[in-house]
C-alpha positions, 0 to 999 in steps of 0.5 A: 930070319925069313924064308924057307927053312931049308935055305938056312945053313947050320951057321944061320941057325946058330946065329939066330939061336945066339941072338934070341936064346944064347945071348939072353941066357948069358945075361941071366947067368950073370944076373941070377947070383945077385938076384938070388942073394938079395932074394928079389929080382925080375927077369923079363924075356921078350918072346913072340907069338911065334914062340908058340906057333912055328909058321912057314917062312918063320921056322928058323926064327920061331925055333929060337923063340921056342927055345927062349920060351923053354928056358923061361918056363922052366926057370919060372918054377925053379926060381920061385922059392928064391924070390926071383920072378921070370916072365915072358912077354909075347908080342904080336906083329908091330910096324917096326923097322924089323920088317926092313931088316929081315935076314934070309938063309945063305943057301938059296940053291933049294929055293926053286924046289919050293915053287908050290909055296912061292906065293906065301910071302905075298900072302903073309905080307898082305895079311900083315898089312891088313892087321896093321891097318885095322888094328893099328898096333902101337909098340908102346903097348910092349913098353907098358906091359914091361912097366906093368910087370915091374910094378906087379908085386913079387910072386904075383907076376904071370908067366906069360903076358900077351901084347897083341890086339889082333891075334892074341886070342889065338896065342892065349888059347894055346897058352891056356891049353899048355898051362893046363897040361903043364900042371899035369906034367909037374904032378906026374913027375912029383913036382906038384908042390911048385904049383902051389908055392906061396911066398912072402910077397914084397912091394912092387918095384915102383918106376913112376919116378924111376931114373934108369941109372945103372947104379940104382938098386932097383935097376939091378933087380930087373933084367929085360931081354929084348932081342 
């Protein structure tokens, strides 16, 4: 959803949360009992750089990605002892059809009150065009990141993986700062043992010759949420 946040109705916000947060959670709730039973599983949730920074005009969208990041981060530590890994992918901007399907808020009555920032959309899309022209980001990079996570041994998968050649260094700086303070939070609240939890690592899921068959036991070990 794109535009000034105040143009979004409560229904607009609820819709965005349903798509980007509630729907992934429903799938996780369905898969987790089976993953925990077999002591193996991987949940990959696709967030965004806007899951770290709530930029103007993307406020409602970013709020849903912030919520998905919060779910994923807590689960990453809650599930470590069960053998289930939770990972977040943070893609940057890519030239996909998403930009052609942007939704806007259903309450445009306040738009005129934001004339002072009326030029922001043009500035933003100009900057995006420059990013695409200079960096030529390829959506295949996101797929490759998913494959790499699947093939990484259990217990060694990072919580966050950035896929962004252009502005990824900015997101990485934020991730590192939060990770440092997150360790302090767990320690302050008596949960520091989760930071050094060691598991008996299993072999990675090898998908080089993997047939994506719903009946495959390997497929049942991986949940990929991309909305």
